[in-house]
C-alpha positions in Angstrom: 0.0 0.0 0.0 1.3 3.5 -1.0 2.0 5.9 1.9 -0.6 8.4 0.9 -3.4 5.7 1.0 -2.3 4.5 4.4 -5.0 5.2 7.1 -2.4 6.2 9.7 -0.8 8.7 7.3 -4.2 10.2 6.5 -5.0 10.6 10.2 -1.6 12.2 10.7 -2.0 14.6 7.9 -5.6 15.6 9.1 -4.2 16.2 12.6 -1.5 18.5 11.3 -3.9 20.5 9.2 -6.3 20.9 12.1 -3.3 22.1 14.2 -2.3 24.6 11.6 -5.8 26.0 11.4 -6.1 26.2 15.2 -2.7 27.9 15.7 -3.2 30.2 12.6 0.3 31.5 12.2 0.6 34.7 10.3 3.0 37.6 9.7 2.0 40.9 11.1 3.4 43.7 9.0 2.5 46.4 11.5 4.5 44.8 14.3 7.1 43.3 12.0 6.8 39.8 13.6 4.8 36.7 13.6 1.5 36.1 15.4 -0.7 33.2 16.2 -3.9 32.1 18.1 -1.8 30.6 20.8 -2.7 31.8 24.4 0.2 32.3 26.8 -0.1 32.2 30.5 1.3 34.5 33.2 4.9 33.3 32.9 5.1 33.9 29.1 2.8 36.9 28.6 3.5 38.8 31.8 0.6 39.9 34.0 -0.6 39.7 37.6 -1.6 36.8 40.0 -3.9 37.5 42.9 -4.6 35.4 46.0 -8.1 36.0 47.1 -9.7 35.3 50.5 -13.4 34.7 50.6 -14.8 36.6 53.5 -17.3 34.6 55.6 -17.8 32.3 58.6 -19.7 29.2 59.5 -21.0 29.0 63.0 -23.4 27.1 65.2 -26.2 29.3 66.7 -28.4 28.7 69.6 -31.3 31.1 70.1 -35.0 31.0 71.0 -36.9 32.6 68.1 -39.5 34.0 70.6 -36.6 36.2 72.0 -36.0 37.5 68.4 -39.7 38.2 67.8 -40.1 40.0 71.2 -37.1 42.2 70.5 -38.0 43.2 66.9 -41.7 43.9 67.5 -41.3 45.6 70.8 -38.8 48.0 69.0 -41.6 48.9 66.7 -44.8 48.7 68.8 -43.5 49.2 72.4 -44.1 46.8 75.3 -45.6 43.4 74.4 -46.4 40.2 76.1 -45.6 36.7 74.6 -48.7 34.6 75.3 -47.6 31.4 73.5 -44.5 30.4 71.7 -43.1 27.4 69.6 -40.7 26.9 66.7 -43.5 27.5 64.3 -46.0 29.9 65.9 -45.8 32.8 68.3 -48.7 34.7 69.8 -48.1 38.0 71.5 -50.3 40.9 72.8 -49.6 44.6 72.7 -51.0 47.4 74.7 -52.7 49.1 71.7 -54.7 47.5 68.8 -52.5 47.0 65.6 -53.1 47.1 61.8 -52.0 44.0 59.7 -50.0 46.1 57.3 -48.0 47.6 60.1 -47.2 44.1 61.6 -46.5 42.8 58.0 -43.9 45.5 57.5 -41.7 43.9 60.3 -41.6 40.8 58.2 -40.8 37.8 60.4 -43.7 35.6 59.4 -47.3 35.3 58.2 -49.5 37.5 60.3 -53.0 37.2 61.8 -54.1 40.3 63.8 -57.1 40.3 66.2 -57.1 43.8 67.8 -54.0 43.8 70.0 -53.3 40.1 69.7 -51.0 39.0 67.0 -50.5 35.4 65.7 -47.3 34.9 63.8 -46.7 31.7 61.9 -42.9 31.4 61.6 -40.0 29.3 60.5 -37.4 29.1 63.2 -34.4 29.0 60.9 -35.8 31.8 58.7 -36.3 34.0 61.7 -32.7 33.4 62.8 -31.4 34.1 59.2 -33.3 37.4 58.9 -32.3 38.6 62.4 -28.6 37.9 61.8 -28.9 39.3 58.3 -30.2 42.5 59.7 -27.8 42.7 62.6 -24.6 41.8 60.6 -25.7 43.5 57.5 -25.0 40.6 55.2 -26.6 37.4 53.8 -27.0 34.5 56.2 -27.9 30.9 55.1 -29.1 28.0 57.2 -26.9 24.9 56.6 -28.8 22.4 58.9 -28.1 21.2 62.5 -28.2 24.8 63.9 -25.3 25.8 61.6 -25.3 28.9 59.6 -23.1 30.4 57.0 -22.5 34.2 57.4 -21.4 35.7 54.1 -19.3 38.5 55.4 -16.2 39.1 57.5 -17.3 38.7 61.1 -15.6 37.8 64.2 -16.7 35.7 67.1 -17.4 38.9 69.2 -19.5 40.4 66.5 -21.7 37.3 66.3 -21.8 36.9 70.1 -22.8 40.5 70.5 -25.6 40.1 68.0 -26.9 36.9 69.7 -26.5 38.3 73.2 -29.2 41.0 72.4 -31.8 38.1 72.2 -30.3 35.8 74.8 -28.6 33.6 72.2 -25.1 32.2 71.9 -22.6 30.4 69.7 -22.9 26.7 70.2 -20.0 24.5 71.4 -18.7 21.2 70.3 -18.1 18.0 72.4 -14.8 19.5 73.6 -16.4 22.8 74.7 -15.0 24.8 71.8 -17.1 27.4 70.0 -18.4 26.1 66.8 -17.1 29.0 64.6 -14.7 28.9 61.7 -13.7 31.7 59.4 -14.4 29.9 56.1 -17.2 29.4 53.5 -19.0 26.4 52.2 -17.9 24.6 49.1 -21.0 25.7 47.3 -20.2 29.3 48.1 -16.7 28.9 46.8 -18.0 27.4 43.6 -20.5 30.1 43.1 -17.8 32.7 43.7 -15.6 31.1 41.2 -18.3 30.9 38.5 -19.6 34.4 38.9 -16.1 35.9 39.0 -15.1 33.9 35.9 -18.2 35.2 34.1 -17.5 38.8 35.2 -13.9 38.6 33.9 -15.2 37.3 30.6 -17.5 40.3 30.4 -14.5 42.5 30.9 -12.9 40.8 27.8 -10.5 38.5 29.8 -11.5 35.0 28.6 -10.2 31.7 29.9 -8.7 33.2 33.1 -7.4 30.4 35.2 -9.1 30.5 38.7 -7.7 27.9 41.0 -9.2 26.9 44.3 -6.6 26.4 47.0 -8.6 26.0 50.2 -12.3 26.4 50.8 -12.0 30.1 51.2 -8.9 30.8 49.0 -8.8 31.4 45.2 -5.8 32.0 42.9 -6.6 34.2 39.9 -3.9 34.6 37.0 -4.5 37.5 34.7 -2.1 37.2 31.8 -1.3 40.6 30.1 -3.0 42.6 32.9 -1.0 45.0 35.2 -1.5 45.0 39.0 -3.6 48.1 39.2 -6.0 46.9 36.5 -6.0 43.5 38.1 -7.0 45.0 41.4 -9.7 47.0 39.8 -11.2 44.1 38.0 -11.0 41.3 40.7 -11.0 43.2 43.9 -13.9 45.5 43.0 -16.8 43.2 42.2 -18.2 42.2 45.6 -21.5 42.3 47.2 -24.2 43.7 44.9 -27.3 44.9 46.8 -30.5 46.7 46.1 -31.9 48.9 48.9 -34.8 51.4 49.2 -34.7 54.8 50.8 -37.0 54.9 53.9 -36.6 58.1 56.0 -34.4 60.9 54.8 -31.0 59.2 53.9 -31.7 56.0 55.6 -32.2 52.9 53.5 -33.4 49.3 53.9 -32.2 46.1 52.4 -34.5 44.8 49.7 -32.6 42.0 47.8 -29.1 40.7 46.9 -27.8 40.6 43.3 -28.4 36.8 43.0 -32.1 37.4 42.6 -31.5 39.0 39.2 -32.3 36.5 36.5 -31.7 38.3 33.2 -30.1 41.5 32.0 -30.7 43.2 28.6 -27.9 44.9 26.6 -27.5 48.6 27.4 -29.2 51.0 24.9 -30.8 54.4 24.6 -34.3 54.5 26.1 -36.3 57.8 25.6 -33.2 59.8 25.1 -31.2 58.4 28.0 -28.9 55.4 28.5 -30.6 52.5 30.4 -30.3 48.7 31.0 -33.2 46.4 31.6 -33.2 43.5 34.1 -35.5 40.9 35.3 -35.9 39.9 38.9 -37.1 36.5 40.0 -40.2 35.8 42.1 -38.7 36.2 45.6 -36.9 39.4 44.6 -39.8 40.8 42.7 -42.2 40.4 45.7 -39.5 41.9 48.0 -39.3 45.0 45.7 -43.1 45.3 45.6 -43.4 45.0 49.4 -40.6 47.4 50.1 -41.9 50.0 47.6 -45.3 50.1 49.2 -44.3 49.7 52.8 -41.6 52.4 52.7 -44.1 54.8 50.9 -42.1 55.0 47.6 -45.2 54.4 45.5 -46.9 57.4 46.9 -43.9 59.7 47.3 -41.5 58.8 44.5 -38.9 61.6 45.0 -38.4 60.8 48.7 -37.9 57.1 48.3 -35.3 56.2 45.7 -34.2 52.6 44.7 -30.5 52.4 45.5 -28.0 49.9 44.0 -24.8 49.4 46.0 -21.6 47.5 45.1 -19.4 46.8 48.2 -21.5 49.3 50.1 -20.9 52.1 47.7 -23.8 53.5 45.7 -23.5 52.9 41.9 -27.0 53.8 41.0 -29.9 55.7 42.6 -33.2 56.8 41.2 -36.8 57.1 42.1 -39.4 54.6 40.7 -41.0 55.5 37.5 -44.7 56.6 38.1 -46.2 53.7 36.0 -44.0 51.2 37.8 -45.1 52.6 41.2 -48.7 52.4 40.2 -48.4 48.8 39.0 -46.6 47.7 42.3 -49.4 49.3 44.4 -52.0 47.4 42.4 -50.2 44.1 42.8 -49.7 44.7 46.6 -53.4 45.7 47.1 -54.4 42.4 45.4 -51.9 40.5 47.6 -50.7 38.9 44.3 -47.3 37.1 44.1 -45.1 38.2 41.2 -43.4 35.3 39.4 -40.9 37.8 38.0 -40.8 41.5 37.1 -38.8 43.6 34.7 -37.1 46.9 35.6 -35.1 49.5 33.7 -32.2 51.4 35.3 -31.5 54.7 33.6 -28.0 56.3 34.0 -28.2 59.5 32.0 -27.3 60.8 28.6 -24.0 61.3 26.6 -20.7 59.7 27.3 -21.1 59.7 31.1 -24.4 58.0 30.8 -23.0 55.4 28.5 -20.0 54.7 30.7 -22.2 54.4 33.7 -24.6 52.1 32.0 -21.8 49.8 30.8 -20.4 49.5 34.3 -23.9 48.8 35.8 -24.5 46.2 33.0 -21.4 44.3 34.1 -22.5 44.2 37.7 -26.1 43.2 36.9 -25.0 40.7 34.3 -22.6 38.8 36.3 -24.5 39.1 39.5 -23.1 39.7 42.9 -20.4 37.6 44.4 -21.9 35.5 47.2 -19.2 36.9 49.6 -16.7 39.9 49.5 -13.2 39.0 48.5 -10.0 40.3 50.1 -6.8 40.3 48.2 -4.2 38.7 50.6 -1.4 38.2 48.1 -0.3 39.5 44.8 2.7 39.2 42.4 3.4 40.5 39.0 5.4 39.4 36.0 6.5 42.4 33.8 5.5 42.0 30.2 9.2 42.4 29.1 10.2 39.6 31.4 7.4 37.4 30.1 8.5 38.0 26.5 12.1 37.0 27.5 10.8 33.9 29.1 8.9 33.1 25.9 12.0 33.5 23.7 14.1 31.5 26.1 11.7 28.6 26.1 11.6 28.5 22.3 15.4 28.6 22.3 15.4 25.7 24.8 13.1 23.6 22.7 15.2 24.2 19.6 18.4 23.3 21.6 16.7 20.1 22.8 15.8 19.1 19.3 19.4 19.8 18.1 21.0 17.8 20.9 18.6 14.9 20.2 19.4 15.1 16.4 23.1 15.0 17.2 22.8 11.8 19.4 20.6 10.1 16.8 23.0 10.8 14.0 25.9 9.6 16.2 24.0 6.3 16.8 22.8 5.5 13.3 24.9 7.6 10.8 22.0 7.6 8.4 20.0 10.7 7.2 17.1 8.6 6.2 16.6 7.7 9.8 17.6 11.1 11.3 15.3 13.3 9.3 12.0 11.3 9.8 12.8 10.9 13.5 13.3 14.7 14.0 10.4 15.6 11.8 8.2 13.2 13.8 9.3 14.9 17.1 8.6 18.3 15.6 5.1 17.2 14.4 4.2 16.0 17.9 5.1 19.4 19.3 3.1 21.1 16.6 0.0 18.9 17.3 0.3 19.7 21.1 0.3 23.4 20.4 -2.6 22.9 17.9 -4.6 21.0 20.7 -3.7 23.9 23.2 -5.0 26.5 20.7 -8.1 24.6 19.9 -9.3 24.4 23.5 -8.0 27.8 24.5 -5.4 26.4 26.9 -2.9 28.9 28.2 0.8 27.9 27.7 3.1 28.6 30.7 6.6 27.5 31.7 5.4 24.1 33.2 3.5 23.5 30.0 6.7 24.1 28.0 8.7 21.8 30.4 6.0 19.2 29.7 6.5 19.5 25.9 10.3 19.2 26.3 9.7 16.0 28.4 7.5 14.6 25.7 10.3 15.2 23.1 12.6 13.2 25.3 10.2 10.2 25.8 9.1 10.4 22.2 12.7 10.0 20.9 13.0 7.0 23.2 10.0 5.3 21.6 11.3 6.2 18.1 14.7 4.5 18.9 12.8 1.4 20.1 10.9 1.3 16.8 14.1 1.8 14.7 16.1 -0.8 16.5 13.2 -3.3 16.1 12.9 -2.5 12.4 16.6 -2.7 11.8 17.0 -6.4 12.1 20.7 -7.1 12.6 21.5 -3.8 10.7 19.2 -4.5 7.7 15.5 -4.6 6.9 14.0 -8.1 7.7 11.3 -9.8 5.7 7.7 -8.5 5.9 6.6 -11.3 8.4 9.6 -10.7 10.7 9.0 -6.9 10.4 5.4 -7.1 11.5 6.3 -9.3 14.4 9.1 -7.0 15.7 7.1 -3.7 15.1 4.2 -5.3 17.1 6.7 -6.1 19.9 8.0 -2.5 19.7 4.6 -1.0 20.1 3.7 -3.3 22.9 6.8 -1.8 24.8 5.8 1.8 23.7 2.2 1.4 24.9 3.2 -0.1 28.2 5.7 2.9 28.7 3.0 5.4 27.7 0.5 3.9 30.1 3.1 4.1 32.9 3.8 7.8 32.1 0.0 8.6 32.1 -0.6 6.7 35.4 2.3 8.5 37.0 0.9 11.9 35.9 -2.7 11.3 36.9 -2.3 12.2 40.6 -0.9 15.5 39.5 -3.9 16.0 37.2 -6.5 15.4 39.8 -4.8 16.5 43.0 -2.3 19.2 41.9 -3.0 22.7 40.9 -1.4 25.5 39.0 2.1 24.5 37.7 1.8 20.8 38.6 -1.5 20.4 36.8 -0.3 22.2 33.7 2.8 20.0 33.5 0.7 16.9 34.0 -1.8 17.9 31.2 0.9 18.6 28.7 2.8 15.4 29.3 -0.4 13.2 29.1 -1.7 15.0 25.9 1.8 14.8 24.3 2.1 11.0 25.1 -1.3 10.3 23.7 -0.7 12.2 20.5 2.6 10.5 20.1 1.5 6.9 20.6 -1.9 7.2 18.7 -0.9 9.4 15.8 2.8 10.3 15.3 4.7 7.1 16.1 2.6 4.6 14.1 3.2 6.9 11.1 7.0 6.9 11.9 7.0 3.1 11.9 5.3 3.1 8.5 7.6 5.8 7.0 10.8 4.3 8.3 10.1 0.9 6.7 9.4 2.6 3.4 12.6 4.6 3.5 14.9 1.8 4.6 13.6 -0.5 1.9 
């Protein structure tokens, strides 16, 4: 069978063509150099790496919900008497008759009012969540077994003070230690990583490696980004919150950014820049209730809807008259809202456009579940990254030249040397094509892996060549097939050993170790499945 009809050769050529298209090498006349679609990591491109700590705590909480209800409602209505209390219902009596709407506004359960006697149907965990959320000014989630996640930087003393006001305390374990840890849950870490990645993509930084180190630590590598810009992009996006103005400059929490389901592209609306967004059912009902109970629907100018990022106001405006009328109608009918669409208007001209683009980013990506604190940072200057890139290319060329020299000294035949070196180069080219195809960033460990693949690849090619050259000459076809089968049995066993050895680094390592493992495994698979079978076929043709 002729070479160009051989299935192995066809697969090899197809892989090379796909790699060429993926890498897309081109000469840039403006810069006077070559360019490609290869992506380089921090080591080779220069940039900034940030170590982020996710601010939060997990704590055990012991408190009687009746104590919370007594404090919160007595603060509003004066002295009251708890008549009956359980984990799901609390009945209390006040000195004066109450209106249902006034009791509803406190918001700790479903309310039934009979004169001065109030029956609250509650959920114990929800009451504790709401109370801690108000006292600590952050989101609090119930995890089960009296454990709560506090999504903010709080200390034991902060939590103890908040609980002591309602005769509560932090629980203790079997050894008597307080059940309080400055960390976040795995779900919170994964949500933060996902939202941060999406927000970086919106900024135009795609495929940014975000590596979890511990449950509350993330490493973010931003190739080609200076330290100041990296701090602006990564350290800025934190807690996104919507509040409503109540009395004078005071505001009250309405919802967190995670309730935002969809965001429209910024565009000019009635002569001004604006961005539309849709809020889910819980958030929509919260906005409806807050707008009515604060008086915003009847006095628009005095009760603005305020958006904050990391407690800094990024947008503030009164409700539109038609929106206020609609919310009042829904409230009067006691009708739940499955979702609701809003439009935030930022003004006209360049300033309005710049503000709406920033607002779009924060709405589109949502809020990070917790605030992040940059606890470490380091920078690789662009010039140094360029130098590393040139040095790694030189190292790869020197490795190939040294290998070629050793091979020539061993066989003294150009028809062995040339296909062997060409096979090794083709393997490197296909590895780079694979990296470009999946958007994988090349760094120094990845280059080290490629050089390691060159070494192991040459070992395998030597095995094939020695098996083919039977006593210094080509054997018969039957003997050739037997010996080449034995050579590939050795090669596949060696490749399997390498892959198994790299696997722990792939699943347990991170950063440099993981990059090295991926490069080595991909290179070995490309070699044994595509390049080396073709070499065995070509070398036989040349030697015959």
